[in-house]
N, C-alpha and C positions, 0 to 999 in steps of 0.2 A: 815441243818447239811450236806447234800450232800449224794451222792451214793457211794458204795463200788467197784462194778464191772463195767467194760465197758459194758459187754453183758446184755441185759434186762433180758434174760431168767435165767441167773446165779442169777441176783440181786433177782428175785422173788423167785427162789428156795431156796436161802439163807435165806430169810425172812420167808418163810413158813416152812422150815425143820430145821432152826437153824445151819445147817452146810453144807458144800459141800465136794464132793470128785472130784478132777480134776487131769488129767495127768500134771506132771510139768517137771520132768527131763528126759533126754535121757540116754541110757545106758553107754556111755563114762562119763558123768557127775556124774552119780551114782558111777561109778568105781573110779573116781578121788577123790571124797569126802571119800568113804570108805577107800581108800588107805592112805590118809592123817591121818584120825582118827586111824586106825590100825597101822600106823607107830610111832604115838605118844603114843599109848597105847597097846604095845604088851603083857603085863602081865595082869592077872586077876585083875579085880577092884571090887569095892563094888557091890552088887546086882544090883543096879540102879544108874547110874552115869551120871552127867551133867557137860560138861565143863563149863557151866555158873556159877557153884559154886566152880570153882577153885579159890585159894587164889593168883594165879599169875595173875596180870592184863594184863601183856604183852601177856600171852598165851590166855586169853579170848579175847583180841583184835585181835590176829592172827586167832582164829577159827572163830570169827564173820566176819573178812574180807575175809577169805576163802569161807564161806557160801555165803555172800552176792555177792562175785564176780561171783559165779555160778548160784544163783538163781534171782538176781535183774533184768536180762533182761527179764526173765519170768513173774516176778511181774509186770514190767511195761506194759506188753501187756495184762495181766489179770485184773489189778486193775485201778481204775480211781482216779489218784492223790494220790498215797499212797507211802510211803517210808519204808523201812525195817531197823531194828536195833536190837541190843541185841540178836543175833543169837547163838544158842548152839547146840552141839551134845547131844543126849540123847541115852544112850546104857543100855541094860539089859543083864546081864550075863546069860548063860544058866543054865537050871536046877536049878532055883532059885525061890522058892516060896516067898521068901522075896522081889522079886522085883515088887511085887504088888503095884499099886500106887492108893490111895483112891480118892474118889471123891473131887474135890477142884475147885477153881476158880484162876484167875490169877489177878495180881494187876492192878489198874487203872493207866493209863500212861499219860492222858490228863484231861482237864476239861470237863467232860462228859455232863455238862449242856449246852455246847456249841458245842462241837465236837462229831463225831461218836466214840463209845469206840473202842480201839485198837482191832486188828484182829490177832488172832493166825494162823500161817502157820506151820503145822507139816507134814514133808515129810519122808516117808519111804525110807531108803536105802538098805532094804531087804525086801522081801515079808512078809506081818504082817498078822498074824491070831490069833484067840482067844487062840490058844495054845502057842504063843511065845510073847504075849504081846500086843494085839490089843487095841486101844483107845475104850473107851465107853463113851457116852455123854447123857445128860438127855435134850432132846429137850424141849424148852419152859422155861427151868430154868433161862435163862438170863433175863427174864422179872422180876424176883424177886430178882436179886442181886443188891447190892447197888451201887450208882455211884462213891463212893469213897471206894476203896479196898486197905487197907494199908498193908505193911509189919509190922509184929509184932516182929521181932527180926532177928538174924542171922540164916542162914539155908534156907531163902527164904519163910518163912511161911506167908500166906496171909490169912486174913479174909475178909468178905464182902458179905456173904449169910445168909440165915436164915434156912439152912437145916441140921445143925449139929445133931439134934435130930432124923432126919427122913432119913438120908443117906442109912441105910440099906434098907428101904422101896423102896427108889428111885432107888438104884442100882438093886434090884431084880425085881422090876415091871416096871420101867420107862426108864431104861437105854438101849441105842441101841449099840451094838457092831458094829465096823467099821473095816472090813477087807480090806486091800489095797495090791497092788502089788508095788514091789520096783519102786520108781519114781513117785508114786502117792501121792498127797498131801491132807491133811484133813484141810479145813479152817473153823474157828469157832471164835465167839466172846470171848474176854477175860472175859466176864460175864457169860459164859456157863459153868455149872457144867460139869466136865470131869474127867476121870481117866483111868488107863489101867490095863490090866490083868498081871499075872506074866509070865516070860519067862520059860516055862517048856520044851522047845525044846533042841536040842543038840548044838545049834549054837547061837551066840550073835545076839540080835536084835538091830540093829543101825538105828537111825533116826536123823533128825535135825529139829529144831524149831527156828522160828524167829518172832518177833512182828512187826506188820505193823500199821502205824498210817497215819492219813491224812497229806499231805505235810505242810499244814498251821497251823496244830495243834501245839502249844507249848508243850514240853514234861514236865511231873511233876513227882515228886517222893513223895509217900505218906508213912509216917511212924507213927505207933502207938507210942505215948510217954507216955500214961497212959492208964488205963482200959477205960477211957471215952473221950480221946482226940487223935486227929490226926494232925500232923504237915505236911504241903505241902511245897515242895521246887521246885523252878524253876531250871531246869537242861538242859543240852545240850545233844546231841546224844552220845558224847564220856563218859558220866557219867554211862551208864549201862554196858559199856565195861570195866570199870575200878574200879568202887566203890564196896565195899563189901556190897551187898544187905542185908537190915535189920539193918544196922549201920546208925547213925546220920551223914549227911555230915557236913563238916567244912567250906568249902569255898562257898558252893551254897547258894543263896538268900533264905530265908525262905518267904513263902507267907502267913504265919499265921497258927493259931491253931484254930480248930473247935471241937465242941463237937460231940461225936460220940456214937450212941446207936443203936444197931441191934435188929430187931425183931426176933423171933424164931417160925418156923413153927411146927405144930403138924400134925399128920396123917390126921386129919380132914381138915386142911388148904390145905394139898397137894391134897385131893380128890376134894376139892371145887375150886381149882385154875381154871381159864379159859384157862390157858397156858399148864398145864402139862397133858399128855395123857399116860395111861399105854400102854406098847408095847402089841399087840394082842397076846395071848398065842399060837394060832394055827399057826401064822407067825413066831414068834420068832424074836429077835433082829438080829441074823446073817443073815436070809433071808431077812429081812426088809433092811438091808443095800445094799444087792445085788440088790434088786429091784430099790432102790433109785439111786444107782450108774449107773445103766443101762439107767435109764431115764435121768440122767445128762449127760451121754456120747452122748445121741441123741440130747440134746438140743443145 
């Protein structure tokens, strides 16, 4: 299937810990992207807002192009044969308990029986702490997610993991909070269970996100067409910049329909998993991230 990172130490750390924190953008690059976003959105928005869910395909394309122009040179240095696409700004308005984002996974973008699952790159454009919307992830959960993770309808809803009944347990005992400085990026598999805290601070929390796939991997779009069936479509790079996600394509070629049946974890399944590890209560997820980040910066 191939490797993800050019650097051997980063590759090992990503496999061992399920995510990485790396420096990505310079201060002027951060300022450029923030200025663009704020200029387009001067007024207050919904508690949590993503440009990727805009109904204007021209605007979605413009934001993708802006983000990619800034981060693609850094991606080329960091990743081994990967391309970016489907880039979005993700913003949380201040003092908004409703900006909490529950644990979830992201859609499958390629044939994961042949190619490495797509990778998320999430980059902070302001300092991010638990108080203003830090990401939290469940290391090891990617091993239990399905290789086909379809959209279920408009609004970007995705299924494909067995954790619906045990998410409160995973969040309280197994999730790691990831605090980062502006310009740092969190990198993790689209199969990894992740979410984010609400923004309770006095300022907007602004970040951007883009999906990365192997250059040779054909892109796919998976859509749930019935409670037990998923249809796969062969798409090109422009599809995710223009199509309303969660709706059925009209012109794209269908690669067929497959039966779909997900398992459901119990608390016993979580405890017996060889991949899931509870966060040590005397360390705590916040300090765990700091130790992890310091090790990563020295590698």
